[in-house]
N, C-alpha and C positions, 0 to 999 in steps of 0.2 A: 407267476413271478411278481416280485414287488415292483412298485412303480419306478420309473426311471428317475435320474438324478433330481434331487430336491435342493440342490446347492443354493439356488437363487433365493429360496425361502428359508432354509434351515442350516445355512453354512456354519453358523456359530454353534448350533447344537451338535453338529458333527465334530467340530473342534473340541468342544467341552466334553464329549463322550469319553475322552481319554482321562478324565479326572478320576478321583478316588471314590466314586459313588455310582449308584445306578443312574440310568438316564432320565428317570421321571422326576419332574420338578416336585419337591415335597410340599404337601400341605402342612398346616400347623397341626402337630400331634394333639390328640384328645386332651392330654394332661397339660397343655401349654398354658402359661399364665396369660391373661388378657385384662385389659383395663375395664373396670366396671362402668356401666353406662352412666351412672349418676356422678362419677367422680372425674371425668375426663376434662382437662382444661379446655377452655374455649379457643381452640386453634383450628385453622382450616383442615378439612379431611386430607390425610396423607402428608401434611406438612411436617410431621415429626416433632420431636421435642424441641423446646427452646433452650439452647445452651447458655453458658456463662457469657457475660459481656465480652464481645470479641476484642482481641488486640487490633492494632492499627492495620495489620495485613490480613485480618480474618476474612473468610469468604463473604462477599456481598452478593445479593441477588442480582443476576445479570439478565438482560433481555434474551441472550442466547448462551445458556450454560453448556451447550454441547450435548451429544448423545449419551455421555456417561457423566452426568452432572455431579459436582461436589459443592454442596451448599453448607450453610451454617448448621444444618441439621445433622451433618456427618462428622464423626470424630476424625480429626486429621492431625498429623504432625508435619511440620515444615511450613514454609511460607506459601501463601496462596499465589505468589508471583514466581514460585519456583518453575523453571522451564520444563520439568518433568514431574508428572503426578502418577503414582501407582494406586489404582483403586483395586482393593482386594475384597472379593466376596468370600466370606470365611464363616467357620463353624467352630464354636468353642470346644466341641467334643471330637473334632476330626484330628487324628494324629499327624496328618500331613500339614494341616494348618499350623499346628504347633511347631513343626519343623520349619515351615516357611517363616514363622514369626522371627526365629533366630536369624534366618537369612536376610530378612528385611532390615533387622537391626544392623547387620554388617554393612548393608548397602547405605543405610543412613549415616553410619560413621564414615564411610568412604566418600560420599558425595556432599554431605552437610545439608542443613535445612534450607539454605538459599538455593540449592540446585535440585533437591528432591523432596517431594511431599508424598506422604503415605496417607491414604484415606481408607477407612473401614466401612464396609457394607455387610449387612447380615444375610447369611444364607444357611440357616439351620436345617440340617437334613432330617427327613422324617424318621429314619431309623435310629437317630441319636436322640434318645428321650430327654436328656438333660440340655440339649443344645438350644432349643427354643426358649425354655425358661431363662437360661443364662443370657441369651441374646437380649431378651426383654429387660432383665436386670441390668445389663450393661448400658442399654439405652436410657433406663431410668436414672442410673448413676450419672450419665453424661448430662441429662437434662437438669439434674439437681446440682451438680458440682463442676461440670465442664470437662474439657478434654483431658486435663491432667488426671482427674479422678478416673475417667474412662480408661486411660492407658495404664493406670495403676491396677485397675481391675483386670484388664486384658493381660498384662504381664504376669500377674499373680497366678492366673489360670494356666497360661502357656509355659510358665517356668516351674510349675509344680512337678514333683517327681511322679505323682500318681495321676491316673485319669480323672476327668471331671466327675465330681460327686457333690452332694450337698455340702459336705465339709470343706471341699476345695473352694466352692463358691462362697461359703461363709467367710473363709479367710480372705478371699479376693474382695469381698464387700468391706471388710474391716480395713484392708489396705487402702481402699478408696475413700475411707472416712464415713462409711455407711454401716449401720447395724442391721442385721437381718430383720429386726423388729420394725425398722423404718421402711423396709422395702415395699411392703404391700401398699402403703400410702403413696409412696413415690411412684409406683406403677400406675396407680389410679390417676395421679396428677399429670404425669409426663406424656401420656399418649405413646408410651414405648411400644405397645403392641402394634399400633398403626405404623410406626416407623419401621419395625421389622417387616410388616406386610408390604410397605412401600418398597423396601430394599428387594424383597423377593419378587415383587412385580417387575421391578427394573431388571433383575436378573433374568426373569423369564423372557422379557423383551429382547435381551441381549443373547439369549440362547444358552445361558449358564445352566448346567445340569449337575455340577459337582463342585466340590471344594478341595483345595483352594483354587479360585479362578481370579486371575489378575488381568488388569488392563493398564498397560504402560503407555500413557498418552493415547489410549485407544487400541494399542497393539495387544491382541489377546495372547496370554501365556497360561497354559494349563498345568496345574499340579504344583507340587513343591520342587520346582526345578532348581538346579544348582545356581549359586550366585552369579556364575559366569554367564549363564543364559540371560539373566536379568541385565547384567552389566553391559552385554553387547547391545541390547536394545536401548538401554538408558543412554549409552554413549552416542548411539546414532541419533536418538531424539534430542540430545543436547545440541548436536550439530544442526538438526532441523530447526530447533527453537531459535538458535542464534541467527540462522538465515532469515526466519520470519521477522525477528526483531530488527535486523539490519534493513529489511524491506519496509519497515515502518509499522508493523503490527504492534499495537500496545501490549505490554507484557501481560496485562490482565486478560487478554483475549487469545493468547498463544495456546493455552491448554484446549479451549473449545475448538480452535481451528485445527490443531494437530489431531485431536480425537476424531473429528469428522473425517479428515483425510485418511487416517490410519484404519478406521473401521471400514471405510469404502474400499481401501486397497486390500484389506483382508478378505472382504466379500468377493472382490474381483478375482483374487488369487484362488479362492476356494472354487469359484465357478470355472476358472481355467483348469485347475487340477482335476475337477470332475469331468469336464468336457462332455463327451457322450456316454461316459461311464455311468452305469446305474448301480443300485445297491446289490445286484447279483454278480458284480464283477468278481472274477476268480483270480486270486493272487497265487503266485508260485510259492508254495509252502511244502518243501520236501519233508517227508517223515525222517529219512536218514536212519541213524542208529539210535534214535531217541526212545525212551521208555514208552511202551504201548500197552494199553489194557483193552483187550478185545481181539477179534479175529481179523485177518487181512481180507476176509471175504465180506466184511461189513460194507454196507452201501454208503455209509456216511463216516467220514473221518473228522473228528473234532480235535484240533491242535490248540493247546492252551499254553500261552506264554505267561509264566508266573514267577513269583518271588516269595520265598518262605517266610519273610518278615512282613509281608503285605497283608493287613487285616482283611481286605476285600477278597484276596485270593482264598483265605480261609472261609470267609462268609459264603462264597459262591460254591464251595465244594458240595454241600448238601443238594444244591440244584443239579450239579453234575451227577451225583449219585442217583437222584430221581430219574434223570434222563437215561442213564445206563439201565436202570430197572425197567423203564417204560419201553425202550427200543430194543433191548436185548442184543441179539447178534447182528442187528442192523447198524449198530453204532460202535465205533472204537474211539478211544481217547488217547491222545498223545501229549506228553508233557515236554515243554522246552523251557530251559532256565533263562530268566531275565532279571537277575538280581540288580536292584536299583542302587545307585551310588550312595544314597543317603541311608541305606539299610546295611549297617556294618556287619550284621550277622547273617545276611541272606546268602552270601557266597559260601561261607563255611558250612551252612546247612545244606546247600546244594552239593557241596563236596561229599558230605556224609551220605546223602541219598544216592549219589552216584557210586560211592564206595560200597554201599549195601548191595547195589545191583551187581557190581563187579565181583563181590564175594558170593552172593547167593541168588543172583538172577532177578528177573523182573518182579516176581512176587515180593521179594524182600524190598525192592525199590518202593513199591506202592505201599508197603507197610510203613517204611520210613517216612515216605511222603505224607501219609495220613497223620502220623504222630507229630511231624514237624509243623504241619499247618495247624494242628490243634493246640500246639504249645508255643505260639509265637512270642509270648511274653518272656519265655525262658529258652533262648537259643544260645546261651553261653557255652563254653567248652564243656562244663560239667553236664549240662543238659544234653549236649550231643553225645557225650560219652554214655549217658544213661540210656539214650535211644539205642546206641550200638549194643550195649549190654542186653537190653530187653529183647533185641532181635537176634541175640546169640551170634553176633558177628565177632570176628577177631578184633577185639577192642584196641589192642596196641596198634595193629595195622590200620584201623580206622582213624585213630588219632594221628598217625603219621600221614595218612592221606589228606586229612584236613589241613594239617600244619604245612605240608609241602605243596598244597594245591595240585594234587596228583591229577585231577580231572579238569584242570583249568582250560585245556585246549578245547574240550567238548563244550564246556560252559561258555567259553568265549565265542565258539562257532554259533551257538544259539543266540548269543547277544548280537553278533554281527547280522544274523538273519533277521532278528527283531528290528535292527536299525534299517536294514534293506526294506522291510515292510512298513516302516514308519510307525512302529510300535513305540510309544513313549511312556506308557504307564502299564500297570498290571492290575487285574488280569486282562488279557487280550486274547480273543479266540478267533480261529479261522475254521469255518465249518464247510468242508469240501472247498476250502480256499476263500470262502466269503467272510469278510471281516465283521466281528462283533466285539465292541470294546466295553469293558466294565463288568461289574457284578450285576448283570441284567436280570429282570424277572424271567421265570422259566418259560413264560409264553413267547418271549422273543426268540429264545433258542428253539422252541418247538416249531414256530412258524418257518424258520429257515430249514430245520431238519426235515420237516414234512415235504417242503418243496424239493429238497435235495434227494430224498428217497424216491420221489416221482421221477426225477431226472435220471437217477441211477437205474431204476427199474426199466426205464425206456432203453437205456444202454444195454442192459442185460438181454432184453427182448430182441434187440438188434444184433446180438451175438457177442457182446463183450463179456468175458468171464468175470464173475463177481470179484475175484481177487485182483482184477486189472481195472476195476471201475475208477478208483482214485487216480491211478496213473493216466487213464484216458481223460478224466476231467482236468488234470493238471496240464495236459498237453495244450489245453486252450487257455492256460493261465497267463496273466499279464506279468511279464518279468519286472523285477525292481528297477526303478529309475536310477541312472548313474548319478554320482555326486555332481553338484553344480560345477561348472567350469568358468574360469575367468581368463582374460588375456593379460598376462604379465610377462614382460620381456625378461630374458635371463639376467641374473644379477651382474653388475659391472665387475670387471676384472679387479681383483684386490679386495673385494668385499669380504668381511670376516665370515669364515665358514669352518665347519668341523665335520668329521666323519670321513667317508670314502672320497678321496679326491676325484676319482673318476666314477663315482656312483651313478647307476642308471636312474636313480630317483633323486631329484633335488627338491628339498623343501625350503621355500622362501618364507621366513617367519617375519611378519610385520608386527612390531611390538613397541611398547611404550614403557620406559623404565619406572614410571610411577603407577603402572597398572598391576595390581596384585595378581590378577589372573594371567598376566603375561609371565609372571614368575612361576606360577604353577605350570603353565605351558612349557616353560624352559625345562623343568624337571621331566616332563613327559617326553620331550625331544631326546633327552639323554637316555631314557629308557628305550625309546624307539631305535636309537643307534645301536644299543646292545642287542635288540631283538633282530636286527638286520645287519649284522657285521659285514662290512665291505660292499654294501649295496646302496647305502643312503648317504647323502650329504645334506647338512643343514646350513643354510646361509641366513644370517641375520640382516634384516632391513628395518629401518627406523620409521616409526609412525607416531611421533609424540602428539598427543591430542591437545587441542587448544585450551581445554579447561584443566589440564595438569600443569601448573605453573613451573615446576622444576624439571619436567620431562625433556624439554628441548636442550637445555644446557647439559643435562646428564647424558643425552645422546652425543652431544659434541665432545664431552669428556671421554666417552668410550672410543670415539674415533681418534682422539689424540693419543689414547693408549695404544690403539692400533698403529698409528703413525710412528710411535717411538719404540714399541716392543713387538710389533707384528701381531698375528692372530693370537698367540698365547697371551699377550698383554691385553688384547681386547676381551678375550673370554674371562680372564681373571677380573677385569674391571666389570664386565657384564654380571658376573656372579656377585661381586660386592654390591653393585647397585641394586640388584634384586633382593639382596639381604636387607638393604636399607629400606626397600619398599615396604617390607613387613613392619618396620618401625616408623614409617612415614617420614624418613629423614633423608632428603636428597638435596639439601641446601649446598651453597658454594663451599662452606667449610667441610662438609662431608666429602665432596668431590676432591678437595685438596688433600684430605687425610688419605683417601684411597690412592691418590697419585703418589704420595710419599710411601705408602705401604708397598706399592708396586715398583718403587725405585725409579719413577719417572723423573725426568729433568724438570724441577719445580718451576724454574723461570720460563722454560719453553711451554710448559703446561698452562701456567698463568696467562702467558701471552696468547696462546691459542684460544682460551676462553674469553679473554678480554677483547680480542680482535675478531672473534667469531669465525675462526679459520675454517671450521668444518660445517658451518651453518648451511652452505649451499648443498653439500653432499647429503646432509640429513633431510633437507627440504626436498631434494630430488627423489629420495625414497618415498617420502610421504605423497609426493605428486603422482608417482607410479601407482600407489595404493588407491588414491582417489580416482585416478583414471580407470582403474579396474572395478570401481564401484564398491571398494572396501571402505567402510566408514567406522569400524570399531576394532578394538584389539582385545586379545591376540587374533590374528588371522594367519592361516597357513595355506600356502599355495603349493600343492604337491603335484609336480609335473602338470600344472594347469588346473588341477582339482582344488576347489576351495573348501576348507574346513574352518568354520568360524567358532571362536570361543575355546575355552580350556576344556576340550572334550576328553572323554576317557581314552586310555591307551588303546583299547580294543577298536575304537573308531579309526584311529590313525593307522593301526595295523591293517585294517580292511582296505583302506584307500591306498596304502603303500603296496599291498599285494596286487591290487588292481593295476596300479601304475607299473609295477615290475612286469606283470604279465603283458602289458601293452608294449613295454620297452624291449621285450624279447631277450 
């Protein structure tokens, strides 16, 4: 057996194994650029390049920069006094980093440079041959021309339609004001290679093993997560930062203080989660009716959660093929769908593979599976139709299946199981129930499989039929943990609600009208009510965040609409306010326009806002949220179960079904 829990030593490594790369920290590839010994500027080893003359708020060297330091050697956007800093370890050739770059831009627009700073750290992956050279080029550009030139280079690469190539890099250099002919000299003078090495060494100390990897005031967040996941952490950190400042912590020291605190908290949480569990823990992973390749008498069952648009799922398949050839009838492979939200074509591709199975059985499924994973760059409707034709499916029926999401229930069930198991990225494997995340080297699979064969053979010797081995192992599995619960009293009588008046499930939505993710959550609630007609009631509760200046008055305006026009008036105002959130327009004039559009009594409306008639009711809701430990929006309390952030509909469906089952 593998050694017992190493959480106290490698907790961050476990966290970052869910990223979009193998678990091994990458060395510099053989072809990487490096500074020539005779041309390196005289700077201390590891100090990195010397950037442009800093503005008045540029990072200054501090006695205690914290465990994730941001210094003048790091490209950054935003004020050094910003209460929240996101440090991103990234790779110019990583498609997930490219996706995250767009998300970070959205967040910068939402929070502004005075509240949010973004800092770049290099983590070029070994199997991305252009990543290390481009990282060094970026650092040379930064040393030569400063942050604005670095970000021009960065944006040119991540906004390009094609993958990173010498041509794309050349274009990025020109955008940054550097010619390719200048680059070699700049690389020699800047110490760029040492800066990349220093970033990678810091990443190793923090346990980073893949990209993108973000630290939000030290709170680790793995992968290209939705903006809502970042926003929930940012909002909480803004509150924490304000509290520190109120206690007298100088603004320049807030980042280091919070980073220390948050890294320590993450380490403690990882240790608590691990408890006495070791790496041989068996998780409850039923095969169900999923596609299977191999016999039910196999001693080892490998369940793979994958996404047809995930490049690492495609990259790991040769490893799986080698394993099936090596172990023969001792290994069976099970596929479960986990299409990620930012892969728009993953779910349609999954529908096609499922339809191939429905029409022609498991053999056709695996044929479709292979073609889809090998053609990830072309998963549009035409490509899916071509696969259907190649497999001699009924193409018209296949097109209808994809368009109508015929197999959505089964795909959603796989996604719910993935959520139960804590699967956040793809690929993710369970080998006789033991977790292995990422496109790992074959040796890591072999080590677990060999152990599991020994365990299975012992069961067979003891009398367990081979066909019952997996079932016997699963009987010892750890069931999934329930969703977190919070203590929130029932909403006061008269609070705005919609859906089933006597629904067995009540969802209390704590939201802020200036929060764009709350607007997205509102749309999800409407879809949820349609999915559970007559069973669910949604009640709105206010939680205007202190850094959203228009949120409090907007909340009071919605309550005045309730007072004058009842629940229909509230929900109409609710919808108008969230429409304004998209355009960042929630000022007093906008509120008055909405009141007029809804036919409210203008004088009464004006008086209610001027006299703050509904202030106490709004603040009472916010106090309930704070008392339950809710510090970000949107937050959903579903019969006591807490769901934070604008999560996918499938997540809410799972929790609602659980609550309905408990309600009887």
